[in-house]
C-alpha positions in Angstrom: -0.1 0.0 -0.1 1.3 3.4 -1.1 1.3 6.0 1.6 1.1 9.9 0.8 3.9 12.2 1.5 3.7 15.8 2.9 3.9 18.2 -0.1 3.0 21.9 -1.1 1.7 22.7 -4.4 2.8 26.2 -5.3 3.0 28.2 -8.4 -0.5 27.1 -9.4 -4.0 28.3 -9.8 -6.6 26.5 -7.7 -10.3 25.8 -8.8 -12.0 25.6 -5.2 -15.6 25.2 -6.3 -16.6 28.9 -6.8 -13.7 30.3 -9.0 -10.2 29.4 -10.1 -7.8 31.4 -7.8 -4.5 32.5 -9.1 -1.0 32.2 -7.2 -2.6 29.8 -4.7 -1.0 27.2 -2.8 -2.1 23.7 -1.4 -0.8 22.0 1.4 -1.3 18.2 1.5 -0.3 16.6 4.8 1.1 13.1 5.6 -2.4 11.7 6.0 -3.4 12.6 2.4 -5.6 15.4 3.7 -5.6 19.1 2.6 -4.1 21.0 5.3 -4.0 24.5 3.9 -5.1 26.6 0.9 -4.1 30.0 0.2 -1.2 32.5 -0.4 2.1 30.7 -0.8 4.2 32.3 1.9 1.6 31.6 4.5 0.8 28.2 3.4 4.4 27.2 3.2 5.2 28.6 6.6 2.5 26.6 8.2 3.7 23.3 6.6 7.1 23.7 7.4 6.3 24.7 11.0 4.3 21.2 11.1 6.6 19.1 9.2 10.2 20.5 8.3 10.9 17.8 5.6 7.8 18.7 3.7 8.2 18.6 -0.1 7.2 21.4 -2.5 6.2 21.2 -6.1 6.1 24.2 -8.5 3.1 23.9 -10.8 4.4 26.5 -13.2 0.9 28.2 -13.5 -1.1 24.8 -13.8 -4.5 24.5 -12.5 -5.4 22.2 -9.4 -9.0 20.9 -9.3 -10.8 18.4 -7.2 -10.7 14.8 -8.5 -13.7 14.2 -10.7 -16.7 12.2 -9.6 -18.5 9.9 -12.1 -22.0 9.4 -11.0 -23.1 6.4 -13.5 -20.6 3.9 -13.7 -20.7 0.0 -14.4 -17.0 -1.5 -13.7 -18.3 -4.7 -15.0 -20.2 -3.2 -18.0 -22.0 -6.0 -19.8 -23.6 -4.6 -22.9 -25.2 -6.9 -25.6 -22.1 -8.5 -27.6 -18.5 -9.0 -26.6 -18.7 -7.1 -23.3 -21.7 -9.2 -22.2 -19.9 -12.5 -23.1 -16.9 -11.3 -21.0 -18.7 -10.7 -18.1 -21.2 -13.5 -18.2 -18.4 -16.2 -18.7 -16.0 -14.9 -16.1 -15.9 -16.8 -12.9 -15.9 -14.6 -9.7 -12.2 -14.1 -9.6 -12.0 -13.1 -13.1 -14.9 -10.8 -12.8 -13.1 -9.0 -9.9 -10.0 -8.6 -12.0 -11.9 -7.4 -15.0 -13.4 -4.7 -12.8 -10.2 -3.9 -11.2 -8.7 -3.2 -14.3 -11.4 -1.0 -15.2 -11.2 0.8 -11.7 -7.5 1.5 -12.4 -8.0 3.0 -15.6 -11.1 5.2 -14.2 -8.8 6.6 -11.6 -5.8 7.3 -14.1 -8.6 9.2 -16.2 -9.0 11.7 -13.3 -12.0 9.9 -11.7 -11.3 9.7 -8.1 -14.9 8.8 -7.0 -17.5 6.8 -8.7 -21.2 5.8 -7.9 -21.8 2.2 -9.3 -25.4 1.7 -10.4 -25.4 -1.9 -11.1 -23.0 -4.8 -11.1 -23.2 -8.4 -11.0 -22.5 -11.2 -8.4 -21.7 -8.8 -5.7 -18.2 -8.5 -7.0 -18.3 -4.6 -6.5 -18.2 -5.0 -2.8 -15.1 -7.3 -3.2 -13.5 -4.6 -5.3 -14.6 -1.8 -2.9 -12.9 -3.7 0.0 -9.8 -4.3 -1.9 -9.4 -0.5 -3.0 -10.1 0.7 0.4 -7.3 -1.6 1.8 -4.9 -0.3 -0.8 -4.5 -3.7 -2.5 -5.8 -2.3 -5.8 -5.6 1.1 -7.3 -9.1 2.5 -8.0 -11.5 5.4 -7.2 -13.4 5.5 -4.1 -16.6 3.6 -4.5 -20.2 4.1 -3.6 -22.4 1.2 -4.9 -26.0 0.1 -5.3 -25.0 -3.5 -5.7 -27.3 -5.1 -8.3 -29.8 -2.8 -10.0 -33.3 -3.9 -9.3 -35.8 -4.9 -12.1 -39.1 -6.8 -12.8 -38.7 -10.3 -14.5 -37.6 -9.9 -17.9 -37.0 -6.1 -17.2 -34.1 -3.9 -18.0 -30.9 -5.2 -17.1 -32.1 -8.7 -16.2 -29.4 -10.5 -18.4 -26.7 -8.3 -16.8 -26.6 -6.4 -13.6 -30.1 -6.8 -12.7 -31.7 -8.4 -9.9 -35.1 -9.7 -10.9 -38.2 -9.5 -8.5 -42.1 -9.0 -8.5 -44.7 -7.5 -6.5 -44.2 -5.3 -3.6 -42.9 -7.9 -1.2 -40.3 -9.0 -3.9 -38.9 -5.5 -4.4 -38.8 -5.0 -0.6 -36.8 -8.2 -0.3 -34.6 -7.3 -3.3 -33.9 -3.9 -1.9 -33.0 -5.3 1.8 -30.7 -7.8 0.0 -28.7 -5.0 -1.5 -28.4 -3.3 1.8 -27.4 -6.4 3.6 -24.6 -6.6 1.2 -23.5 -3.1 2.0 -25.1 -1.0 -0.7 -24.6 2.9 -0.2 -27.6 3.5 -2.4 -30.5 1.6 -4.4 -30.9 1.5 -8.0 -34.3 0.6 -9.8 -35.2 0.2 -13.4 -38.6 1.5 -13.7 -38.8 1.5 -17.6 -37.0 -0.2 -20.7 -33.9 1.2 -22.1 -31.6 0.9 -25.0 -29.8 -2.4 -24.1 -32.9 -4.6 -23.6 -33.6 -6.6 -26.8 -37.3 -7.5 -25.8 -38.3 -3.8 -24.6 -38.6 -0.5 -25.8 -37.5 2.8 -23.9 -41.0 4.0 -23.2 -41.9 0.5 -21.8 -43.1 0.9 -18.1 -41.9 -2.0 -16.0 -42.9 -1.5 -12.3 -46.2 -0.9 -10.8 -46.8 2.0 -8.2 -46.7 -0.5 -5.5 -43.5 -1.9 -6.4 -41.8 1.6 -7.1 -43.2 2.6 -3.8 -41.9 -0.6 -2.0 -38.2 0.2 -3.0 -38.4 4.0 -2.3 -40.0 3.5 1.1 -37.7 0.6 2.3 -34.7 2.2 1.0 -35.6 5.4 2.8 -36.3 3.7 6.0 -32.9 2.3 5.9 -31.3 5.7 5.1 -30.4 4.9 1.5 -31.2 7.1 -1.6 -33.1 5.6 -4.8 -32.0 6.5 -8.3 -33.8 5.1 -11.2 -33.2 4.1 -14.6 -35.9 5.7 -16.6 -36.9 6.8 -20.1 -40.5 8.2 -20.6 -42.0 11.1 -18.8 -45.1 9.6 -17.4 -43.3 6.7 -15.7 -40.8 9.1 -14.2 -43.6 11.4 -13.0 -45.1 8.4 -11.1 -41.9 7.8 -9.3 -41.2 11.4 -8.4 -44.6 11.5 -6.7 -43.5 8.4 -4.8 -40.4 10.2 -3.4 -37.6 9.2 -5.8 -34.3 10.9 -5.3 -32.6 10.7 -8.8 -33.3 9.9 -12.5 -30.7 8.0 -14.7 -31.0 9.0 -18.5 -34.3 10.4 -18.8 -34.5 9.9 -22.5 -37.9 11.2 -22.8 -38.5 14.1 -20.4 -40.8 16.9 -21.2 -40.5 20.5 -19.5 -43.5 19.7 -17.5 -41.9 16.6 -15.9 -38.5 18.5 -15.5 -40.3 21.3 -13.6 -42.1 18.6 -11.3 -38.7 17.1 -10.7 -37.1 20.6 -9.7 -40.4 21.2 -7.5 -39.6 17.9 -5.6 -35.8 18.3 -5.5 -35.2 15.2 -7.6 -31.7 15.2 -9.1 -30.7 14.1 -12.7 -27.7 12.2 -14.3 -28.1 12.7 -17.9 -25.5 10.2 -19.5 -26.1 12.2 -22.5 -23.2 10.3 -24.2 -25.0 6.9 -24.6 -27.3 8.3 -27.4 -24.5 9.6 -29.3 -21.6 7.2 -29.0 -21.5 5.3 -32.2 -17.8 5.1 -32.1 -17.8 3.3 -28.8 -20.6 0.9 -29.9 -19.0 0.0 -32.9 -15.5 -0.6 -31.2 -17.4 -3.0 -28.7 -19.6 -4.7 -31.4 -22.8 -4.2 -29.9 -25.8 -5.4 -32.0 -27.3 -3.4 -34.6 -30.6 -3.2 -33.0 -29.1 -1.7 -29.9 -27.0 0.8 -31.8 -30.2 1.9 -33.9 -32.1 2.3 -30.7 -29.5 4.2 -28.8 -28.8 6.8 -31.6 -32.4 7.2 -32.5 -32.9 8.2 -28.9 -30.3 11.1 -29.3 -32.7 14.0 -30.2 -35.4 13.6 -27.4 -32.4 12.6 -25.1 -30.8 16.0 -25.7 -34.1 18.0 -25.2 -34.6 16.3 -22.0 -31.3 17.8 -21.0 -32.2 21.0 -22.3 -35.3 20.8 -20.5 -33.7 19.9 -17.1 -31.3 22.8 -17.4 -34.4 25.3 -18.1 -36.1 24.0 -15.2 -33.4 24.3 -12.6 -33.1 20.5 -12.0 -29.7 19.7 -10.0 -27.6 17.9 -12.5 -24.7 15.5 -11.6 -22.4 14.0 -14.1 -22.4 10.3 -15.2 -21.2 8.8 -18.4 -22.5 5.3 -18.3 -19.9 4.4 -20.9 -16.5 3.5 -19.0 -15.1 6.6 -17.5 -12.0 6.1 -19.4 -13.2 5.0 -22.8 -11.9 6.7 -25.5 -14.4 9.0 -27.2 -14.0 11.7 -29.7 -10.5 12.3 -28.8 -10.9 12.3 -25.1 -12.4 10.2 -22.3 -16.2 9.6 -22.0 -16.0 11.5 -18.8 -14.6 14.5 -20.3 -16.8 14.2 -23.6 -20.0 14.0 -21.2 -19.0 17.3 -19.5 -18.4 18.7 -23.0 -21.9 17.8 -24.0 -23.4 19.2 -20.9 -21.7 22.6 -21.7 -22.9 22.5 -25.3 -26.4 21.8 -24.1 -26.5 25.2 -22.3 -24.6 24.5 -18.9 -21.9 27.0 -17.9 -18.4 25.5 -17.4 -18.9 26.2 -13.5 -21.9 24.5 -13.5 -20.5 21.6 -15.4 -17.6 21.4 -12.9 -19.6 21.5 -10.0 -21.8 18.6 -11.5 -18.7 16.4 -11.4 -17.3 17.6 -7.9 -19.1 19.2 -5.3 -22.7 18.3 -6.5 -22.0 14.6 -6.4 -20.4 14.7 -2.8 -23.7 16.4 -1.7 -25.8 13.7 -3.2 -23.5 10.9 -1.7 -23.8 12.9 1.8 -20.0 13.3 2.2 -17.8 16.3 3.0 -14.6 14.4 2.4 -14.3 15.3 -1.2 -15.6 17.6 -4.1 -13.8 20.8 -3.1 -10.3 21.8 -2.7 -10.6 23.1 0.9 -9.0 22.5 4.3 -10.2 19.1 6.0 -11.1 17.2 2.7 -9.1 14.4 1.1 -6.4 15.5 -1.3 -8.2 14.1 -4.6 -6.9 16.2 -7.0 -6.3 16.5 -10.7 -3.8 19.0 -12.4 -4.0 20.5 -15.9 -2.4 23.3 -17.9 -5.5 25.4 -18.7 -8.6 26.8 -16.5 -11.6 24.4 -16.9 -13.8 27.3 -15.7 -12.9 29.0 -18.7 -13.4 26.4 -21.1 -14.4 22.8 -19.8 -12.2 21.1 -22.6 -9.3 22.1 -20.5 -10.1 18.8 -18.9 -8.7 17.1 -22.0 -5.4 18.3 -20.6 -5.4 16.4 -17.3 -1.7 15.4 -16.7 -1.6 14.5 -13.0 -4.2 12.5 -10.5 -3.7 12.2 -7.0 -6.3 10.4 -4.6 -5.8 10.8 -0.9 -2.5 12.3 -1.5 -1.0 9.6 -3.4 0.2 10.0 -6.9 -1.4 7.9 -9.5 -0.5 9.8 -12.6 2.0 12.3 -13.4 2.5 12.7 -17.2 4.8 15.8 -17.1 6.9 14.7 -14.1 5.7 17.8 -12.2 6.2 15.6 -9.1 9.3 13.7 -9.7 11.6 13.1 -6.6 8.9 14.5 -4.3 5.8 12.3 -3.8 6.3 8.6 -3.2 5.2 6.5 -6.1 
């Protein structure tokens, strides 16, 4: 297990959640926590008083920002085709190793925290433990365990756990919590990856949705829903749903309702415009056609959510590190969000402090004293242009360096 080394980052700019501050230093202590943020002289003096051996890194004008948080991730992604074959044919040990490789790539892409919204055979819990112990490199994991679906419902051949009736869904919810789930994911409609369904297919009764939501809330867990059509989402919103995934066909009336009820939205806008990824992974033609055909309505859904003032969090659904349009799926998702009408500041918040808020943590999401030193470094300012994230060249998680393309930290941070 690698340990953080006390270091002060000087000569850089810091995106602190509100603005990008010039000439700001960041002190990371030996526990991997941010111990100081401010003027260089003051921060250096405090750091050296506490630890005379503290290292110093001159960032030469680069920008430090919080590590990114991707709120819609499947580390064991099993889309129809070769991806599904690889996951389904793997034994438990092989599955965890496949997911561990995905976790390492995710971290190197600048994503230091993920919210998993559907994995199979409880492998996510084993991987989370290994990462927490330092045995495996990967992001901090918040997981839903299995996604819950009706018999034959969305995800039933991949990460879904089938149930029927209110009692069945209560039991399935409790089973995920028993395994250690941080949240619950439920599939309330069809989607793009189910051959025998359509996006607009409603899949749960009100009684089933209410059983999931009330049980999860009783146990202190939030519920997010894979969902497509407005009428189905509206039913779930009125029953107390906390978050919507995808929202392929959301009207302005619905997004106004979501805003009024405080329901969050994770658009995953890349999934209806990622032909390159589908072709590379040889998904069936029917799935590609359905996904790309959903694009216009999906884009309008995002714009409706922006106009209604719905709180939006970033999630890619595609693997966070997947190559896409010359960058990663995570960064391309954020660029799409800006193209749809969000300001770069709003997009940055959607991938840093907003997810931390939804997940109920003050340990990450901002560069401020007392939070973990989960950080990314890049040459340009993402608040001026979100595409600056294409230039991420260094990644730290809990003060431990995991990527340093330009050798900014050479000889200072233990690797």
